[in-house]
C-alpha positions as CSV (number, residue, x, y, z in Angstrom):
1,M,10.6,-10.7,17.2
2,K,8.9,-12.5,14.4
3,R,7.1,-10.5,11.8
4,I,3.5,-11.2,10.8
5,T,3.6,-14.0,8.2
6,P,0.9,-16.1,6.5
7,G,1.4,-18.9,9.0
8,A,1.4,-16.7,12.1
9,C,-1.4,-14.2,11.4
10,L,-4.6,-16.4,11.6
11,L,-4.9,-16.1,15.4
12,P,-4.3,-12.3,15.5
13,L,-6.7,-11.8,12.7
14,T,-9.6,-13.8,14.2
15,G,-8.7,-12.5,17.6
16,T,-8.9,-8.9,16.3
17,L,-12.3,-9.4,14.8
18,A,-13.7,-11.2,17.9
19,A,-12.3,-8.7,20.4
20,S,-13.4,-5.7,18.3
21,F,-16.9,-7.0,18.0
22,A,-17.2,-7.8,21.7
23,L,-15.9,-4.3,22.6
24,S,-18.2,-2.6,20.1
25,I,-21.4,-4.4,21.0
26,G,-20.6,-4.1,24.7
27,L,-20.1,-0.3,24.5
28,T,-23.6,0.1,22.9
29,F,-25.0,-1.2,26.2
30,Q,-22.8,1.0,28.3
31,S,-23.0,4.3,26.3
32,D,-25.8,5.7,28.4
33,R,-23.2,6.2,31.1
34,H,-19.9,6.3,29.3
35,C,-20.4,7.7,25.8
36,Y,-17.5,9.9,24.8
37,A,-18.7,11.2,21.3
38,G,-20.6,14.2,20.2
39,V,-23.4,12.0,18.9
40,C,-24.2,8.6,20.5
41,G,-26.8,7.1,18.3
42,E,-27.4,4.2,20.7
43,W,-28.9,6.7,23.2
44,L,-31.8,7.5,20.9
45,F,-31.7,4.5,18.6
46,P,-30.4,1.6,20.6
47,L,-31.9,-1.1,18.3
48,Q,-30.6,0.5,15.1
49,A,-27.2,1.1,16.6
50,R,-26.7,-2.5,17.7
51,L,-28.1,-3.8,14.3
52,H,-25.6,-1.4,12.6
53,V,-22.7,-3.0,14.6
54,L,-24.0,-6.5,14.0
55,V,-24.5,-6.1,10.3
56,W,-21.0,-4.6,9.9
57,Y,-19.3,-7.4,11.7
58,I,-21.4,-10.1,10.0
59,W,-20.5,-8.5,6.6
60,L,-16.8,-8.4,7.6
61,S,-16.8,-12.0,8.9
62,L,-18.4,-13.3,5.7
63,S,-15.8,-11.3,3.7
64,V,-13.0,-12.9,5.7
65,T,-14.5,-16.4,5.1
66,F,-14.9,-15.9,1.4
67,L,-11.3,-14.5,1.0
68,A,-10.0,-17.6,2.9
69,L,-11.9,-19.9,0.5
70,R,-10.5,-18.0,-2.4
71,A,-6.9,-18.0,-1.1
72,F,-6.7,-21.8,-0.8
73,H,-8.8,-22.9,-3.9
74,L,-7.0,-22.2,-7.2
75,S,-10.0,-23.1,-9.3
76,L,-12.0,-20.4,-7.5
77,Q,-9.2,-17.9,-8.1
78,R,-9.1,-18.7,-11.8
79,V,-12.9,-18.1,-12.1
80,L,-12.7,-14.8,-10.2
81,Q,-9.8,-13.6,-12.2
82,K,-11.6,-13.6,-15.5
83,Q,-11.9,-10.2,-17.0
84,L,-15.2,-8.6,-17.8
85,R,-13.7,-5.6,-19.5
86,Q,-10.3,-5.4,-21.2
87,A,-9.7,-1.7,-20.8
88,Q,-8.4,-0.6,-17.4
89,I,-10.4,1.5,-15.0
90,P,-9.2,5.1,-15.0
91,V,-7.2,6.3,-11.9
92,V,-7.2,2.8,-10.4
93,G,-5.3,1.3,-13.3
94,K,-6.8,-2.2,-13.0
95,S,-9.0,-4.3,-15.3
96,F,-12.6,-5.1,-14.3
97,T,-12.8,-8.7,-13.3
98,I,-15.5,-11.1,-11.9
99,S,-14.0,-10.6,-8.4
100,G,-14.2,-6.8,-8.8
101,A,-17.8,-7.0,-9.9
102,M,-18.6,-9.2,-6.9
103,A,-16.8,-6.7,-4.6
104,V,-19.0,-3.9,-5.9
105,V,-22.2,-5.8,-5.4
106,W,-21.1,-6.9,-1.9
107,I,-20.3,-3.4,-0.8
108,L,-23.6,-2.1,-2.2
109,S,-25.4,-4.8,-0.3
110,L,-23.9,-3.5,2.9
111,Y,-24.9,0.0,2.1
112,G,-28.4,-1.2,1.2
113,A,-28.7,-3.1,4.5
114,L,-27.7,0.0,6.5
115,I,-30.1,2.2,4.7
116,G,-32.8,-0.3,5.5
117,I,-31.9,-0.3,9.1
118,W,-31.6,3.5,9.6
119,W,-33.7,5.5,7.0
120,L,-37.2,4.8,8.2
121,R,-36.3,5.3,11.8
122,L,-34.3,8.5,11.2
123,Q,-37.0,9.9,9.0
124,D,-39.7,9.2,11.5
125,Y,-37.7,10.7,14.3
126,F,-36.7,14.0,12.6
127,V,-39.9,14.6,10.7
128,T,-42.0,14.0,13.8
129,R,-39.8,16.3,15.9
130,G,-40.0,19.0,13.3
131,R,-43.7,19.0,12.8
132,E,-44.4,18.9,16.6
133,G,-42.2,22.0,16.9
134,G,-43.9,23.8,13.9
135,M,-40.9,23.3,11.5
136,M,-42.2,21.9,8.3
137,N,-39.2,22.1,6.0
138,G,-35.8,20.5,6.0
139,N,-36.7,17.6,8.3
140,R,-35.9,14.8,5.8
141,R,-32.7,16.6,4.9
142,V,-31.4,16.4,8.5
143,A,-32.4,12.8,8.5
144,A,-30.3,12.3,5.3
145,V,-27.4,14.0,7.1
146,A,-27.5,11.4,9.8
147,L,-27.9,8.5,7.3
148,T,-24.8,9.6,5.2
149,G,-22.9,9.8,8.5
150,H,-23.6,6.1,9.2
151,L,-22.5,5.2,5.6
152,C,-19.3,7.0,6.3
153,D,-18.8,4.8,9.4
154,V,-18.5,1.6,7.4
155,T,-16.6,3.2,4.6
156,M,-14.0,4.4,7.0
157,G,-13.8,0.9,8.4
158,M,-13.1,-0.5,4.9
159,V,-10.5,2.2,4.2
160,L,-8.5,1.2,7.3
161,L,-8.6,-2.6,6.8
162,P,-6.0,-3.2,4.0
163,V,-4.0,0.0,4.2
164,T,-1.2,-1.3,6.4
165,R,1.9,-2.6,4.5
166,N,2.4,-6.3,5.2
167,S,-0.9,-6.4,7.1
168,A,-2.3,-9.7,8.4
169,L,-5.2,-9.4,5.8
170,A,-2.9,-9.1,2.8
171,S,-0.5,-11.8,4.2
172,F,-3.0,-14.4,5.2
173,F,-5.3,-14.0,2.2
174,K,-2.5,-13.7,-0.3
175,L,-3.7,-10.4,-1.6
176,S,-1.3,-8.5,-3.9
177,A,-0.1,-5.0,-3.0
178,A,-1.8,-3.8,-6.2
179,T,-5.2,-5.2,-5.1
180,T,-5.1,-3.8,-1.6
181,F,-3.9,-0.4,-2.9
182,A,-6.7,-0.3,-5.4
183,F,-9.3,-1.2,-2.8
184,H,-8.0,1.3,-0.4
185,M,-7.9,4.1,-3.0
186,I,-11.4,3.4,-4.3
187,Q,-12.9,3.3,-0.8
188,A,-10.9,6.4,0.3
189,Y,-12.3,8.4,-2.7
190,L,-15.8,7.1,-1.9
191,L,-15.3,8.1,1.7
192,F,-14.3,11.6,0.7
193,A,-17.3,11.9,-1.6
194,L,-19.7,10.7,1.2
195,V,-18.1,13.2,3.7
196,L,-18.6,16.0,1.2
197,I,-22.3,14.9,0.6
198,H,-22.7,14.7,4.4
199,G,-21.3,18.2,4.9
200,L,-23.2,19.8,2.0
201,L,-26.5,18.3,3.2
202,Y,-25.9,19.8,6.6
203,A,-25.0,23.2,5.1
204,S,-28.2,23.2,3.0
205,W,-30.2,22.3,6.1
206,A,-28.5,25.1,8.0
207,V,-29.8,27.6,5.4
208,V,-33.3,26.3,5.9
209,W,-32.8,26.5,9.7
210,S,-31.6,30.1,9.6
211,R,-34.8,31.3,7.8
212,N,-36.8,30.6,11.0
213,S,-34.1,30.5,13.6
214,D,-36.3,31.7,16.5
215,L,-38.6,28.7,16.1
216,S,-36.1,26.1,14.7
217,R,-33.4,26.6,17.3
218,L,-35.8,25.3,20.0
219,V,-36.5,22.2,17.8
220,F,-33.1,21.5,16.3
221,P,-29.9,23.0,17.9
222,L,-27.7,24.2,15.0
223,L,-24.5,22.8,16.5
224,N,-26.0,19.3,17.0
225,P,-29.5,18.7,15.6
226,T,-29.6,15.2,16.9
227,Y,-30.6,16.4,20.4
228,L,-33.1,18.9,21.8
229,Y,-32.3,22.5,22.6
230,H,-32.1,21.9,26.4
231,E,-29.6,19.0,25.8
232,V,-27.0,21.0,23.9
233,W,-25.1,24.2,24.6
234,P,-26.2,27.1,24.8
235,G,-29.5,25.5,26.0
236,N,-27.4,23.2,28.3
237,T,-24.3,24.8,29.9
238,S,-23.1,21.7,31.6
239,S,-20.0,19.9,30.4
240,L,-22.1,17.3,28.6
241,G,-24.0,20.1,26.8
242,I,-20.8,21.8,25.7
243,W,-19.3,18.5,24.6
244,R,-22.3,17.7,22.4
245,A,-21.9,21.1,20.8
246,S,-18.5,20.1,19.6
247,L,-20.1,17.9,16.9
248,I,-19.8,20.6,14.2
249,F,-16.2,21.4,15.1
250,T,-14.9,17.8,15.1
251,G,-16.7,17.4,11.7
252,L,-14.9,20.5,10.3
253,V,-11.5,19.4,11.5
254,A,-11.8,15.9,10.1
255,T,-13.0,17.3,6.8
256,L,-10.1,19.7,6.5
257,I,-7.6,16.9,7.1
258,M,-9.3,14.7,4.5
259,V,-9.2,17.6,2.0
260,A,-5.4,17.9,2.5
261,M,-5.0,14.1,2.1
262,F,-7.1,14.1,-1.0
263,I,-5.1,16.9,-2.6
264,T,-1.8,15.2,-2.0
265,T,-3.1,12.0,-3.8
266,F,-2.9,13.8,-7.1
267,P,-0.2,12.1,-9.2
268,V,1.8,15.3,-9.7
269,I,2.2,15.5,-5.9
270,R,2.3,11.9,-5.0
271,R,5.0,10.9,-7.5
272,K,7.2,14.0,-7.4
273,H,6.8,14.8,-3.7
274,F,6.2,11.5,-2.1
275,N,7.1,12.6,1.4
276,V,4.5,15.4,1.2
277,F,2.0,12.7,0.3
278,Y,3.3,10.3,3.0
279,F,3.5,12.7,5.9
280,T,0.1,14.3,5.0
281,H,-1.4,10.8,5.1
282,L,-0.1,10.4,8.7
283,L,-2.5,13.2,9.6
284,G,-5.1,10.5,9.0
285,I,-4.2,9.3,12.5
286,A,-5.6,12.6,13.9
287,A,-8.6,12.4,11.5
288,V,-9.6,9.0,12.8
289,I,-9.4,10.1,16.4
290,V,-11.4,13.3,15.7
291,I,-14.0,11.5,13.7
292,C,-14.5,8.9,16.4
293,L,-15.1,11.8,18.8
294,H,-17.7,13.0,16.2
295,A,-19.9,9.9,16.4
296,S,-19.6,6.7,18.5
297,T,-20.6,4.3,15.7
298,M,-17.4,5.4,13.8
299,F,-15.3,3.8,16.5
300,Y,-17.3,0.6,16.4
301,C,-16.7,0.3,12.6
302,T,-13.0,1.3,12.6
303,A,-12.0,-0.8,15.6
304,P,-10.7,-3.8,13.5
305,G,-8.7,-1.7,11.2
306,L,-7.3,0.4,14.0
307,T,-6.2,-2.7,15.9
308,M,-4.4,-4.1,12.8
309,W,-2.9,-0.7,12.1
310,L,-1.5,-0.4,15.7
311,L,-0.1,-4.0,15.4
312,D,1.6,-3.2,12.1
313,W,3.1,0.1,13.4
314,G,4.3,-1.6,16.5
315,M,6.2,-4.1,14.3
316,R,7.6,-1.4,12.1
317,L,8.8,0.8,15.0
318,Y,10.4,-2.2,16.6
319,E,12.4,-2.8,13.3
320,L,13.4,0.9,13.0
321,S,14.6,1.0,16.6
322,G,17.9,-0.7,15.9
323,K,20.7,0.7,13.8
324,V,22.5,-1.3,11.1
325,D,26.1,-0.7,9.9
326,S,26.3,-0.3,6.1
327,T,28.8,0.4,3.4
328,L,28.0,2.9,0.6
329,V,30.1,2.4,-2.6
330,A,30.4,4.6,-5.7
331,L,30.2,2.6,-8.9
332,G,30.6,5.5,-11.3
333,K,28.4,7.9,-13.3
334,G,26.3,8.6,-10.3
335,W,25.5,4.9,-9.5
336,F,25.9,3.7,-5.9
337,C,25.6,0.4,-4.1
338,L,24.5,0.2,-0.4
339,T,25.5,-3.1,1.4
340,L,24.3,-4.0,4.9
341,P,23.8,-7.1,7.1
342,L,20.2,-8.1,7.6
343,P,19.5,-10.1,10.7
344,R,18.3,-13.6,9.6
345,R,15.4,-13.5,12.0
346,R,13.8,-10.8,9.7
347,L,12.9,-13.7,7.4
348,D,11.6,-16.1,10.1
349,G,8.3,-17.7,9.1
350,Y,8.3,-16.5,5.5
351,A,7.3,-19.0,2.9
352,N,7.4,-16.4,0.2
353,H,10.3,-17.0,-2.2
354,S,9.6,-14.2,-4.6
355,P,12.8,-12.5,-5.8
356,L,11.2,-9.1,-5.5
357,A,11.3,-7.5,-2.1
358,H,11.7,-3.9,-0.9
359,F,12.7,-2.2,2.3
360,H,12.2,1.2,3.8
361,I,15.4,2.9,4.8
362,H,15.9,5.7,7.3
363,H,19.2,7.5,7.3
364,T,19.5,10.3,9.9
365,K,22.4,12.1,8.1
366,S,20.3,12.4,4.9
367,S,17.0,13.3,6.6
368,I,15.6,12.9,10.1
369,R,12.0,12.8,8.9
370,E,12.2,10.9,5.5
371,I,11.9,7.1,5.1
372,H,12.6,5.9,1.6
373,P,11.5,2.6,-0.1
374,F,14.2,0.7,-2.1
375,T,13.9,-2.6,-4.0
376,T,16.8,-4.9,-3.1
377,I,19.0,-6.4,-5.8
378,T,19.6,-9.4,-3.5
379,H,17.6,-12.6,-3.8
380,L,16.7,-13.1,-0.1
381,A,15.5,-16.8,-0.4
382,S,18.8,-18.1,-1.8
383,Q,20.9,-16.0,0.7
384,K,18.8,-17.3,3.6
385,L,19.6,-20.9,2.5
386,K,23.3,-20.0,2.3
387,A,23.4,-18.8,5.9
388,A,25.3,-21.4,7.9
389,T,23.6,-20.6,11.2
390,S,20.5,-18.7,12.4
391,E,22.8,-16.1,13.9
392,Q,24.7,-15.4,10.6
393,P,23.3,-12.2,8.9
394,I,22.3,-12.0,5.3
395,M,24.2,-9.4,3.2
396,V,21.6,-7.3,1.4
397,Q,22.4,-4.8,-1.4
398,F,20.6,-1.8,-2.8
399,L,21.4,0.0,-6.1
400,F,20.5,3.6,-6.8
401,R,21.6,6.4,-9.0
402,T,21.6,10.2,-8.5
403,S,22.0,12.7,-11.3
404,R,25.0,14.8,-10.3
405,D,28.2,16.4,-11.6
406,V,31.2,15.3,-9.4
407,S,33.1,18.6,-9.9
408,A,33.9,20.5,-6.8
409,K,32.0,23.5,-8.0
410,A,28.9,21.4,-8.7
411,R,29.1,19.7,-5.3
412,E,29.4,23.1,-3.5
413,S,26.3,24.3,-5.3
414,E,24.4,21.2,-4.5
415,K,25.2,21.4,-0.8
416,Q,23.7,24.9,-0.7
417,S,20.5,23.7,-2.5
418,N,17.7,21.6,-1.2
419,K,19.1,18.2,-2.3
420,Q,17.0,15.1,-2.8
421,W,17.4,12.3,-0.2
422,T,19.5,10.1,-2.6
423,S,21.8,13.0,-3.4
424,K,22.4,13.7,0.2
425,L,23.2,10.0,0.8
426,A,25.5,9.8,-2.2
427,S,27.4,13.0,-1.3
428,L,28.7,11.2,1.8
429,V,31.0,9.2,-0.4
430,D,32.5,12.3,-1.9
431,E,32.9,13.9,1.6
432,E,34.7,10.8,2.9
433,A,36.9,10.1,-0.1
434,T,37.1,12.5,-3.1
435,D,37.0,10.6,-6.4
436,V,40.4,10.7,-8.0
437,M,39.0,9.5,-11.3
438,S,36.2,10.9,-13.4
439,P,33.1,8.7,-13.9
440,L,34.2,7.9,-17.4
441,E,37.6,6.8,-16.2
442,R,36.1,4.7,-13.4
443,A,33.7,3.0,-15.9
444,A,36.6,2.1,-18.2
445,N,38.6,0.5,-15.4
446,S,38.2,-2.8,-13.6
447,E,35.6,-3.5,-10.9
448,S,38.2,-3.4,-8.1
449,Q,39.3,0.1,-9.2
450,R,35.7,1.4,-9.5
451,L,34.9,0.3,-6.0
452,E,37.5,2.4,-4.2
453,A,35.3,5.3,-3.1
454,S,33.2,4.1,-0.2
455,Y,31.7,5.3,3.1
456,Q,30.7,3.5,6.3
457,T,27.5,4.7,7.8
458,S,24.6,3.6,10.1
459,L,21.0,3.5,9.1
460,R,17.7,2.0,10.2
461,L,15.9,-0.6,8.1
462,E,12.2,-1.7,7.9
463,G,11.2,-4.8,6.0
464,P,11.4,-6.8,3.9
465,Y,8.1,-6.4,2.1
466,F,7.7,-9.1,-0.6
467,T,5.6,-8.6,-3.7
468,S,3.4,-11.6,-4.7
469,A,5.0,-11.8,-8.1
470,D,7.1,-14.9,-8.7
471,P,8.5,-15.8,-12.1
472,A,9.6,-19.4,-11.2
473,H,6.5,-21.0,-12.7
474,Y,7.0,-19.7,-16.2
475,D,9.2,-21.2,-18.9
476,T,10.5,-17.8,-20.1
477,V,10.9,-14.6,-18.1
478,I,11.6,-11.3,-19.8
479,C,12.6,-8.3,-17.8
480,L,12.0,-5.0,-19.6
481,V,13.5,-2.3,-17.4
482,A,14.7,1.2,-17.7
483,G,17.2,3.2,-15.7
484,T,17.2,2.3,-12.0
485,G,14.3,-0.1,-12.7
486,V,17.1,-2.6,-13.3
487,T,17.3,-3.3,-9.6
488,G,14.3,-5.7,-9.7
489,A,15.7,-7.4,-12.8
490,I,19.0,-8.0,-10.9
491,A,17.1,-9.8,-8.1
492,I,15.2,-11.9,-10.7
493,A,18.4,-12.8,-12.5
494,S,20.0,-13.7,-9.2
495,A,17.0,-16.0,-8.4
496,F,17.5,-17.7,-11.8
497,S,21.2,-18.1,-11.2
498,H,20.5,-19.8,-7.8
499,L,17.7,-22.1,-9.0
500,P,19.8,-25.3,-8.9
501,E,21.0,-24.8,-5.3
502,V,17.6,-23.6,-4.0
503,A,16.0,-26.7,-5.6
504,S,18.5,-29.0,-4.1
505,K,18.2,-27.6,-0.6
506,S,14.4,-27.7,-0.9
507,Q,14.4,-31.5,-1.4
508,S,14.4,-32.0,2.4
509,G,10.9,-30.5,2.5
510,M,7.6,-32.0,1.3
511,Y,6.1,-28.8,-0.1
512,S,7.0,-25.7,-2.1
513,V,5.3,-22.5,-2.9
514,S,3.5,-22.3,-6.2
515,K,2.0,-19.2,-7.6
516,S,-0.5,-18.6,-10.3
517,L,-1.0,-15.4,-12.2
518,E,-4.0,-13.2,-11.4
519,K,-5.2,-10.7,-14.1
520,D,-3.7,-7.3,-13.7
521,S,-0.3,-8.7,-12.7
522,A,-1.3,-9.9,-9.2
523,M,0.1,-13.2,-8.2
524,K,-1.6,-15.7,-5.9
525,I,0.2,-18.2,-3.7
526,S,-0.7,-21.8,-3.1
527,I,1.0,-24.8,-1.4
528,V,1.7,-27.7,-3.8
529,P,3.7,-30.9,-3.7
530,I,7.3,-30.4,-4.3
531,Q,7.4,-32.5,-7.5
532,H,5.4,-29.6,-9.2
533,R,8.2,-27.1,-8.6
534,N,9.2,-24.3,-11.1
535,I,9.5,-24.8,-14.8
536,W,11.7,-21.7,-15.3
537,K,14.1,-22.4,-18.2
538,R,15.2,-19.0,-19.6
539,C,15.7,-15.5,-18.3
540,V,16.3,-12.4,-20.5
541,V,17.0,-8.9,-19.1
542,V,16.5,-6.0,-21.5
543,W,17.9,-2.9,-19.9
544,S,17.1,0.5,-21.5
545,V,19.5,3.1,-20.2
546,R,20.8,6.5,-21.4
547,E,24.2,6.2,-23.0
548,S,25.6,8.9,-20.7
549,E,24.4,6.9,-17.6
550,Y,25.5,3.4,-18.7
551,I,28.1,1.4,-16.7
552,D,28.9,-2.3,-16.7
553,L,27.1,-3.4,-13.6
554,P,28.9,-6.3,-11.8
555,F,25.8,-8.0,-10.5
556,F,24.7,-10.2,-13.4
557,Q,26.2,-13.7,-13.5
558,V,25.7,-14.1,-17.2
559,D,28.9,-16.0,-17.9
560,S,28.3,-18.7,-15.3
561,T,24.5,-19.1,-15.8
562,P,23.2,-20.9,-18.8
563,N,20.2,-19.3,-20.5
564,L,20.6,-16.0,-18.7
565,H,20.9,-13.2,-21.2
566,L,21.5,-9.4,-20.6
567,I,20.7,-7.1,-23.5
568,T,21.6,-3.4,-23.1
569,H,19.6,-0.9,-25.1
570,L,21.3,2.5,-25.1
571,T,19.2,5.6,-25.6
572,G,20.0,9.2,-26.1
573,P,20.1,11.9,-28.8
574,T,21.5,9.5,-31.5
575,H,19.6,6.4,-30.3
576,S,16.0,5.4,-30.5
577,R,13.8,4.3,-27.6
578,L,13.2,0.6,-26.9
579,N,10.4,-0.9,-29.1
580,M,8.7,-3.1,-26.5
581,P,6.1,-4.8,-28.7
582,E,8.9,-5.8,-31.2
583,T,11.2,-6.9,-28.3
584,I,8.5,-9.1,-26.8
585,R,7.7,-10.6,-30.2
586,S,11.3,-11.3,-31.1
587,L,12.2,-12.9,-27.7
588,R,9.0,-15.1,-27.8
589,S,9.7,-16.2,-31.4
590,A,13.1,-17.4,-30.3
591,R,11.4,-19.9,-28.0
592,P,7.7,-20.3,-29.2
593,G,5.1,-22.2,-27.3
594,P,6.0,-22.2,-23.6
595,S,4.6,-19.8,-21.0
596,T,6.1,-16.3,-20.8
597,W,6.1,-13.7,-18.0
598,V,7.2,-10.1,-18.3
599,Y,8.6,-7.9,-15.5
600,L,8.3,-4.2,-16.1
601,S,10.1,-1.5,-14.1
602,G,11.2,2.1,-14.7
603,P,9.4,5.4,-15.1
604,N,5.6,5.2,-15.0
605,A,5.3,6.0,-18.8
606,F,7.7,3.2,-19.6
607,I,5.7,0.7,-17.4
608,E,2.4,1.8,-19.0
609,A,3.8,1.3,-22.5
610,G,5.1,-2.1,-21.5
611,E,1.7,-3.1,-20.0
612,R,0.0,-2.2,-23.3
613,A,2.6,-4.2,-25.2
614,C,2.0,-7.2,-22.9
615,R,-1.8,-7.1,-23.3
616,E,-1.4,-6.9,-27.1
617,A,0.9,-9.9,-27.0
618,G,-1.3,-11.8,-24.6
619,V,1.4,-12.5,-22.1
620,D,1.3,-12.3,-18.3
621,Y,3.1,-9.4,-16.7
622,F,3.9,-7.5,-13.5
623,G,4.4,-3.7,-13.5
624,A,6.5,-2.5,-10.5
625,K,4.9,0.7,-9.5
626,W,5.4,2.5,-6.1
627,A,2.2,4.5,-6.4
């Protein structure tokens, strides 16, 4: 099965939009007989409902067209990437660019069009009904409840569009993970705000309704004020009347799920308890189903995103269905290396040669429910070229570290506690072959001696997911990494070491992938003639690591690769922290003039300090953040 790639996703993307539009507009003509939701706006407002669907899909189609133009015109990308404000936007962590300003105006234009379509008609309908029934107060408020509900429709549609990892949107339009994540987060927070406004407006209207309930209940049923009393339970005891009365309950359920999702997005929860965040977000599946039962127009607006989401999950479940045999090796001082064969077909159709890629690993013996992301230390593009046949697998490696004491007493205590996923996985090595040497002894011995403790296990693998960052088009690449953040630097160094053979094997093709830097560390892909290949001449890895955790990692080919340098900066009680501004200045002064790109990885505080140093130095950079 081929994965969705830039070359293969155009047809599914256009087909998804066309099919979703045809289904949605068709249902607005059939809802008088087949409407499934608590509120079917097309019953009372057929013209407005169809215009609502039409405007949403026109807006979406124009967005797709513009993104396509942007993706394949570098000059347009450069203009859109210009910063309007140097400081980063709080929470989102991105600078405000021309493209960001255009996105804000474009989204506001959609809201403006929908308000124009709905407000006058809703106001006329509810005010007239209220006055005819003798209810003079709160009529415009209930109209505002309906209006904010329709704004929630399109906002939910935007939230679902880019949320899937490796989605057709992000792949085809060459959108970075940072860009799609920022868009998703902003629209999700906006959706939550609109839902709260929608609910508070309804609650304030209900207070007005209760003051004159004998009269108002005949005009506006409390459980569903869109219809008349005899159309909704208890005025209508038929199954349809009871179903319409479910409106308030579906709204409450969806709101409670959204509150739980919102709370788990707080950094203290998302970063320290990622699985709580991840599995709570899976409740969003139920929220989408419930909210579509709340109002029919919600389904029409979420159909494109839902289709892409189902396509993405089908692909991911297919990948996770097969087990892969792997070898877990103890390197010493809590460091471990996981090696496994990746079926070569996993890379079919990929033109992305970025050295940075991550996978999601599921290991049943460590946890049945948890799936963990890992950045591979293997440069997949060079390994793919090395494969003699299409059937030969690619050996992929992952490096991780767990803080643990290897003493028997400590291991027994750890078994009884609620261990982290990596600790559970690492403990398998000790259970299979007890270390006969201490970490210090193993670190002092040769590589062959240090690799004695190993464990064979099976796991499930999802991926790869490439980042859009590619250093190959910069003269100098500096990797500032801390702790286990060194994994990405190893992949970058491997890519640098394999540049000659990758270049020689690429001669048979006419084109290569070229990428230009977008502000905020997002990279954009373009196809250029092969004579304009990379200009990468120097690679420097600066690894900041605690002295007590340092081992001589056997993955850097420094001795055999000219202009590849590894600088280890030890930290601890008697050592100072890495001075990143000074490090960047000194490394640039050694080779002034040519373009420089900085890769940052490690704890979030380390990355943020590095980003500030890069902005001050005026160099392009990429910060590797999971969330």
